C-alpha positions in Angstrom: 0.0 0.0 0.0 1.4 3.4 -1.0 0.8 6.2 1.5 0.3 9.9 0.7 2.6 12.6 2.1 -0.2 13.7 4.4 -0.7 10.1 5.7 3.0 9.8 6.4 3.2 13.2 8.2 0.3 12.2 10.4 2.3 9.0 11.4 5.4 11.0 12.5 5.7 11.9 16.2 8.1 14.5 17.4 9.1 15.3 21.0 11.7 17.8 22.2 13.4 17.5 25.6 15.7 20.1 27.0 17.9 20.2 30.1 20.4 22.4 31.8 24.0 21.0 31.5 24.1 19.4 34.9 24.9 15.6 35.2 22.1 15.1 37.7 19.6 16.2 35.0 20.7 13.5 32.5 18.6 10.7 34.1 15.5 12.7 33.6 16.0 12.7 29.8 16.9 9.0 30.0 13.7 8.2 31.9 11.6 10.2 29.4 13.2 8.5 26.4 12.7 5.0 27.9 9.0 5.6 28.6 8.3 7.2 25.2 10.0 4.2 23.5 8.2 1.8 25.7 4.8 3.2 24.7 5.4 4.1 21.1 8.0 1.6 20.0 7.4 -1.9 21.4 9.6 -3.3 18.7 12.8 -1.9 20.2 14.5 -2.2 23.6 13.7 1.0 25.5 16.6 0.5 27.9 19.1 0.5 25.0 17.6 3.7 23.6 17.8 5.3 27.1 21.4 4.2 27.4 22.4 5.8 24.1 20.7 9.1 24.9 22.1 9.2 28.4 25.6 8.5 27.0 25.2 11.3 24.4 24.0 13.8 26.9 26.7 12.9 29.4 29.3 13.4 26.6 27.9 16.8 25.8 28.1 18.0 29.4 31.6 16.5 30.1 33.3 17.2 26.8 31.4 19.9 24.8 30.6 22.0 27.8 33.6 20.8 29.8 31.4 20.4 32.9 30.1 23.9 32.8 26.6 24.3 34.1 24.0 26.8 32.8 24.2 25.6 29.2 21.4 23.8 27.3 21.3 20.2 26.0 18.5 19.5 23.6 17.2 16.1 22.6 14.8 15.9 19.6 13.1 12.5 19.3 11.4 11.8 16.0 9.4 8.6 15.5 8.8 7.6 11.9 6.9 4.5 10.8 10.2 2.7 10.0 12.7 4.2 12.4 13.3 6.4 15.4 15.8 9.3 15.3 17.4 10.9 18.4 19.2 14.2 17.8 21.3 15.5 20.8 22.3 19.1 20.3 24.6 21.5 22.1 26.5 24.8 21.6 29.7 23.7 23.1 33.1 22.6 21.8 32.8 20.4 18.7 33.7 16.7 18.8 36.8 15.7 16.9 35.7 13.6 13.8 38.2 10.8 14.6 36.2 10.0 17.8 33.2 9.0 15.8 35.2 6.8 13.4 37.5 5.2 16.0 37.6 1.4 15.9 35.7 -0.5 18.5 37.8 -1.7 21.5 38.5 -5.4 22.0 35.7 -6.4 24.4 37.3 -9.8 25.0 39.9 -8.2 27.2 37.7 -6.7 29.9 40.6 -6.0 32.2 42.2 -3.7 29.6 39.0 -1.6 28.9 39.1 2.0 30.0 36.8 3.1 32.8 35.6 5.9 30.7 35.4 6.7 27.0 33.1 3.9 25.8 29.9 5.9 25.5 30.3 6.6 21.8 31.3 2.9 21.1 28.1 1.8 22.9 26.0 4.2 20.8 27.6 2.9 17.6 27.0 -0.7 18.6 23.3 -0.2 19.5 22.2 2.2 16.8 21.9 1.4 13.1 23.3 4.8 12.0 25.3 7.5 13.8 26.1 10.9 12.3 27.6 14.1 13.7 27.2 17.6 12.4 28.9 20.7 13.6 28.4 24.3 12.5 28.5 27.8 13.9 25.1 27.3 15.4 26.2 24.2 17.4 26.7 20.5 17.3 24.3 17.6 16.8 24.8 13.9 17.3 22.1 12.0 15.2 21.3 8.5 16.2 19.0 6.3 14.1 17.4 3.0 15.0 15.5 1.0 12.4 12.1 -0.3 13.6 11.5 -3.8 12.5 8.3 -4.2 10.6 7.8 -0.5 10.4 
């Protein structure tokens, strides 16, 4: 069945969440994402989506904003019939491109894994597509998960 543009638009849901750049605020976004996914996307694991968004927001606060409070972290969640897209945006320091394209660590050597620095690797493992954009207006990490049967 072919759907019209109007039918497709009516099937798209968009939710924006915004927090101040304080680590104690990150679980609020995680909880909201988990519950939204639980209710609207039963095909995917809501805990994994929560984990990815929490990791992305934590990275923004720790690295883009260097721990500075009073800044904004914005999460745009868009649910399409066949995928869900999470866009985490900030106006802090841009991420170096090599971080996004770094090879995955050897997980078989648990004792050699760093205590920190695995957030982006987790995101790349869980999501189907990960992109990063940086401009004068700010930075956005775009994470896409395909919805089976969508």
